[in-house]
N, C-alpha and C positions, 0 to 999 in steps of 0.2 A: 343807483340808477335802476329804473324799472326795466325788467326783461322785455316787456311789451310797452310800446309808446302809444299805440292807437288801437281802439276796438271799433269795428264797423258792425252795425246792426242792420239786418233786414227789418222791415216794418211789420207787414201783415203776417200773423202767425208767429211772430218773434217778439214784437213789442205789444201789438194789439191783437185781440181775437179776430179771426178772419171770417168765420162762417157767416155770421149775421150781416156783416158788411158787404161781402161780395156776392152772396146768394141774392140779396135784395137788389143789388146792382144789376146782376144778370137778368133777374125778372123784369126790371125796368127797361133794360135793353130790348127784351122780347116785346114787351107791351108797347114800347115806342115804335117798333117796327110794324106791329099789327094795327096800331091806331093812326099812324101817319103815312101809310102807304096806300097807293091807289090800286093795289092788287092783293090777292089772298095769299097769306103765308101758309105754306103747305105742311110745315113741320109744327108740332104742338109745343107748348111750353115745356112739358116734361122731356120731349126729345131734344129740345134746345139745351136745357139745363144739363142733361146727361152728356151731350156732345161737348160741352165746354168744361165739365168737370164736377158737377154736383152729383153726389152719390144717390142711389135709388131711394134712400130714406128722405131725401129732399131737405135735410137739415144740416148736412155736413159736406165738406169738399174733399175730393180725392187729392191728397198732398202731392201727387205726381202729375196733376192735370194742368191744362193751360190756365184755368181760373186761379189756381194756387200759385203758379210759377210765372206765367207769361205776363207781358206788358199789356196795357190797354190797346196798343197798336196791334199786337198779335191777336187779341180777342176780336178786333175789327176784321182781321183777315179771315178768321174762322166764320164770322157772321157773313161776310161777303161770299165765302165759298159755299155756305149753306144756301144762300140765295142763288148762286150760280148753278147749283144742282137742280134748281127748279126753273132753269132756263132764263134767268135774269142776267143781262150782260154784266161782265165783270166790272166795268167802269161804273155802271149804275149801282151795282151791289156795294162797291166800296163807298160810294157817296152815301147810300142809305145806311150802311153800317156805321160810318163816321158820325152821321147825324144822330143815330140812335144812341151811340155810346156817349157822345157829347152831352146830349140831353140827360142821360142817366147820371153823368157826373154832376150836372147842375142839380138834379133832383136829390142828390145825396149830400149837398153842401152842409146841411144841418143834421146829418145823421149822428146818433150818439154812439161813440166807440167805447169799447171796454179794453182795459189793459190786461195783459197776461199776468196771472198771479205771481208776485215776487219780483217783477221786473223793476218796479220803482226803487225797491230797497237795493237791488243789485246795481242799478245805475248810480245811486248815491254813494255806494261803497266804492265803485270804480272811480268816481270823481274824487272822493276823499283820498284815494291813493295816487292822485296826480296823473291818471291816465286819461288821455283825450278820447272823445267818442264822436262818431258820425253815423249817419243813416244813409244807406244806399238801397233804393227800393225800385221795384218794377212799376210802382204807381207813379203818377205825375207828381212833380216836385211840390206844386202849390197844394195839392190835396194832402200829401204826406205831411207837410208843415201844418196844415189846418188840423189834422188828426192829432198830432203831437201837441199842438197849442191847446187843443181842447182838454187834453189830459194834464196840461200844465207841466210838461216835461221838455218842451222844445228848447228851452234855455240850457238844458244839460248837454246839448249836442253842439259841436263846433260848426256843423253843416248838415244839410239834407240834400241829397242828390237823387233825382228821379230819372226814370227812363227817357224823359223828354230832353235830357241833357247830352245824349250820345246817340249815335246811329244804331248801335246794337246794345240790347239789354243783357242781363245775365243769361248764360254763364260767360259771355264774352267779357274780357277784362276792360272794355272801353270805359265803363263808369268808374272803375278804379283808377284808370289813367287820368280821368277828369279830376278826381280827388287829389291825385298826386300832383298834377299841374297847378291846380287852383290853391291847394292848401299845403303843398310841400310835404305830403305824407310819405314816410319811409315804408313802403309796402312790405319790405322784408321784416319789419318790426311791428306788423299789424296783424290783428286777429279778426276773423269774420265769425259772427254768430247769426245763424239763420235756421229756417225750418224746412228748406227744400234742398235737393241735391244740386240744383242750379246755383244756390248760394255756396255750396261746398266746392263745386267746380270753378265758380267765380274766384274764390280765394286761391285755388290752385293755379288757375290760369294767370292770375295777377301777381303770383309770386309772394303771396302773404305767408306769414310765419306758420300759422296753422288755422284750423277751422273747428267750430263747435256747432253741432246740430242739435236742436231741441225737438224731441218727439214726446208729446204728453203721455202720461202713464196709460191713459185709456185707449190709445191708438195702437192697433195691431194690424198686420205685422210691423216690425220695426227694422225692415231691411231696405228702406227706400232712400237712405242716406249713405250709400257705400263709400263715398269720397270724403266723409267727415273724419277729422282726426280724432274727435271725441264726441260721444252721444250723451246728452243729459235728458232727464225726464221732467225736470222742473228747475226753477231758479232758486239759488241759495247764495247768500252773501259770501259763503266760503269759497265760491267759484273764483273769487278775486285772487286767491292764493296761486292760481295757475298763471296769473299775469305779472306777479311781482317777483322780482329777482331775489332769490334766496342768498342771504349773506354767508 
């Protein structure tokens, strides 16, 4: 019998490359605000990107930032707060933020996503060993399914659960409880693989067996996943030995 019965993957930064996907999304949110508002936006695109988590180089995302970890709903709150700071009523700011993010979601329906090197081979090896897999992400369920379908790996997972399926996203255990109730997952025999400390805390808060954090070789410092059980720099099929019970 396998030591681990289920493995839960985060999506962005864990299965697919995150930077090109979410930086373009954030830029679209800003452009939607400026093009569809009857007032002047006082913060620049660069200021907006920095506030939400894009590094100064403009091509990478801070792995501890709202853009890397937070849900779309949390991003909407940040946008609304920035608008509130320029004296726009909170209720109107929330409405504008939701409209801008909703349009940005639609604008990215046909975006080309790229998989993290080695992930496909790892997924196949896990499946060959009889371990079930699911995806729990801060993204919306439909978007997440579309991204995985585009990579032709959606069928490898038993389920995909997005932040729209619970009141609170990671690191709250709510989404894990949804998985437990809907798919009868024994969380104590489940492993979480992710790229943020919210994923690691999510595993801990949900009572999962252990967690694995991936920090690519080129990223430094490597101290932003303090709650991970194990840190890896890349995917390798040999990782499967951690999940299979030794005779």
